[in-house]
Structures are given as structure tokens and as C-alpha cells.
C-alpha positions as CSV (number, residue, x, y, z in Angstrom):
1,M,-42.3,37.0,-17.7
2,I,-39.4,34.9,-16.6
3,T,-38.9,33.9,-13.0
4,V,-35.4,33.3,-11.7
5,V,-35.2,31.2,-8.5
6,A,-31.8,31.5,-6.9
7,V,-30.3,30.2,-3.7
8,G,-28.4,32.8,-1.8
9,K,-28.5,36.2,-0.2
10,K,-29.7,39.4,-1.8
11,H,-27.8,40.9,-4.7
12,E,-24.5,42.3,-3.5
13,D,-23.9,46.0,-4.2
14,W,-21.3,45.4,-6.9
15,V,-23.7,43.3,-8.9
16,S,-27.0,44.9,-8.1
17,G,-26.6,47.9,-10.3
18,G,-25.8,45.8,-13.3
19,I,-28.7,43.5,-12.8
20,K,-31.0,46.4,-12.4
21,R,-29.7,48.0,-15.6
22,Y,-30.6,44.9,-17.7
23,Q,-33.8,44.1,-15.8
24,T,-35.3,47.5,-16.4
25,R,-34.5,47.2,-20.1
26,C,-36.2,43.9,-20.6
27,K,-39.8,44.2,-21.7
28,Q,-42.6,41.6,-21.7
29,P,-42.3,38.7,-22.3
30,W,-38.6,39.0,-21.6
31,S,-38.9,40.8,-18.3
32,F,-37.8,38.8,-15.3
33,E,-38.2,38.7,-11.5
34,W,-36.1,37.2,-8.8
35,Q,-37.1,34.8,-6.0
36,L,-34.3,34.4,-3.6
37,I,-34.1,31.4,-1.3
38,P,-31.8,31.6,1.7
39,H,-28.9,29.3,1.9
40,S,-29.5,26.2,4.1
41,K,-27.9,26.2,7.5
42,L,-26.9,22.6,6.9
43,D,-23.8,21.5,5.0
44,G,-23.0,19.4,1.9
45,Q,-25.6,16.8,0.8
46,Q,-28.1,17.9,3.5
47,A,-27.9,21.5,2.3
48,L,-28.3,20.4,-1.3
49,Q,-31.4,18.3,-0.4
50,E,-33.0,21.0,1.7
51,E,-32.4,23.8,-0.8
52,S,-33.7,21.6,-3.7
53,E,-36.9,20.8,-1.8
54,R,-37.5,24.5,-1.2
55,I,-36.9,25.2,-4.9
56,L,-39.2,22.3,-6.0
57,A,-42.0,23.7,-3.8
58,R,-42.0,27.0,-5.7
59,L,-42.2,25.4,-9.2
60,H,-45.5,25.0,-10.9
61,P,-46.3,21.9,-13.0
62,Q,-46.9,23.9,-16.1
63,D,-43.6,25.8,-15.9
64,F,-40.8,25.2,-18.3
65,I,-37.8,24.8,-15.9
66,I,-34.3,25.8,-17.0
67,L,-31.6,24.7,-14.6
68,L,-28.3,26.4,-14.7
69,D,-25.4,23.9,-14.3
70,E,-21.9,23.9,-15.8
71,R,-22.5,20.3,-17.0
72,G,-25.6,21.4,-19.1
73,Q,-26.1,22.2,-22.7
74,M,-24.3,25.2,-24.0
75,F,-25.9,27.8,-26.4
76,D,-24.5,30.7,-28.2
77,S,-26.5,33.9,-27.7
78,P,-28.6,33.6,-30.9
79,A,-29.5,30.0,-30.2
80,L,-30.5,30.9,-26.6
81,S,-32.6,33.8,-28.0
82,R,-34.4,31.4,-30.5
83,Q,-35.0,28.8,-27.7
84,L,-36.5,31.3,-25.3
85,N,-38.5,33.1,-28.1
86,E,-40.0,29.7,-29.1
87,L,-41.0,29.0,-25.5
88,F,-42.7,32.4,-25.3
89,A,-44.5,31.7,-28.6
90,Q,-45.8,28.4,-27.1
91,G,-47.1,30.4,-24.1
92,K,-44.8,28.8,-21.6
93,N,-44.0,30.2,-18.2
94,I,-40.2,30.0,-17.9
95,T,-38.5,29.5,-14.6
96,I,-34.7,29.6,-14.4
97,V,-33.1,27.9,-11.4
98,I,-29.7,28.8,-9.9
99,G,-29.0,26.2,-7.2
100,G,-26.8,26.5,-4.2
101,A,-23.1,26.0,-3.6
102,F,-23.5,22.3,-3.3
103,G,-25.6,21.9,-6.4
104,V,-29.2,20.5,-6.7
105,S,-30.8,17.1,-6.1
106,A,-31.4,14.5,-8.7
107,A,-35.1,15.2,-8.3
108,L,-34.7,18.8,-9.2
109,T,-32.4,18.0,-12.2
110,Q,-35.0,15.5,-13.4
111,R,-37.8,18.2,-13.1
112,A,-35.8,20.5,-15.3
113,N,-36.9,20.6,-18.9
114,L,-33.5,22.0,-19.9
115,V,-30.2,22.0,-18.2
116,W,-28.2,25.0,-19.5
117,S,-24.5,25.8,-19.0
118,L,-23.3,29.3,-19.2
119,S,-19.8,28.0,-19.4
120,P,-17.8,24.9,-18.4
121,L,-16.2,27.3,-15.9
122,V,-17.6,27.7,-12.4
123,F,-18.6,31.2,-11.4
124,P,-19.6,32.8,-8.1
125,H,-23.4,32.9,-7.8
126,Q,-23.5,36.7,-7.7
127,L,-21.6,36.8,-11.0
128,V,-23.9,34.2,-12.5
129,R,-26.9,36.4,-11.7
130,L,-25.3,39.3,-13.6
131,I,-24.3,37.2,-16.6
132,L,-27.8,35.7,-16.7
133,A,-29.4,39.2,-16.6
134,E,-27.2,40.4,-19.4
135,Q,-27.9,37.3,-21.5
136,L,-31.7,37.7,-21.1
137,Y,-31.4,41.3,-22.3
138,R,-29.2,40.2,-25.2
139,A,-31.7,37.5,-26.2
140,Q,-34.5,40.1,-26.3
141,E,-32.4,42.4,-28.4
142,I,-31.5,39.6,-30.9
143,V,-35.2,38.9,-31.4
144,R,-35.8,42.7,-31.8
145,G,-33.1,42.9,-34.4
146,S,-31.3,45.7,-32.5
147,K,-27.6,46.5,-32.9
148,Y,-26.8,45.4,-29.3
149,H,-25.6,42.0,-30.4
150,H,-23.0,41.9,-33.2
151,Q,-22.7,38.8,-35.4
């Protein structure tokens, strides 16, 4: 099971159906659950610190933490699939973190085992959630050898 910790409000209607579509198709160990952390009422650096502290409090020492950040390492879908499948084979608990609008603290970045970029572009958080859900499903299907992903 993958845990996705995301700062922000619940999934908006326009994205909820898409996330549900992919989430219900993912089977163990590829299944994933959401833990949503409300936005800070503070602003800027103070919000970043408060949100990061709340995220760090939810992380377990044994978890493999993947932080989403546009400055992170990029993977194509087969490479991502291999990376995640290897982590599952090692028995790792995977937590994917989507920070808030102001980013995350240096402490949270340092805690991450991997910083992953979906793209050098910046996307709205709701869209990132949908893209992430689809990519997790795609990664599962690549491992399964299905025809969902075309080389």
C-alpha cells in the first residue's frame, strides 16, 4: 500500500472521479490511500514550516519517502514502475508527499529518500493528485505487462 500525504482540501469534484477511477483499479501492493492535511492559516515561510511539521509528524522512520517537487529527479513511466516495484520487493512502506503552495521545509526535503519531479512545469495541486493517481496505475500495469502502457 502506498500512502499519499497531501496538503490541501478534499479532492475537488472535477478531479475526484478520475482519482477514484485509478485508485479502484490499483491492487496490492499498488493500492494507495490519501491523507489530506489542511492548508496552514499562516502565510509564506510560516505556512511552509507549519505544514512541513505536520507532514513530518505523520511519517514513520521505516517509510520510504518520495517527495514531489518540480526540481526533483524525473522518470519515464517504465523507470518509475521499476523503481516502485523494487521498493515493494524490498518490503518498503512507500509514502508520497505533496507539499503545500509554498513548498516544504529543508527538514522535510532531507527526510525524503527520493525527490521526484512529475515535470519541470508547475501544476495545481488538484491536477497533481490526478496525474499521480494515473501514474501509479500505469506503473502497476507496466509491471503486469498489460497493454495499458504503449512503448
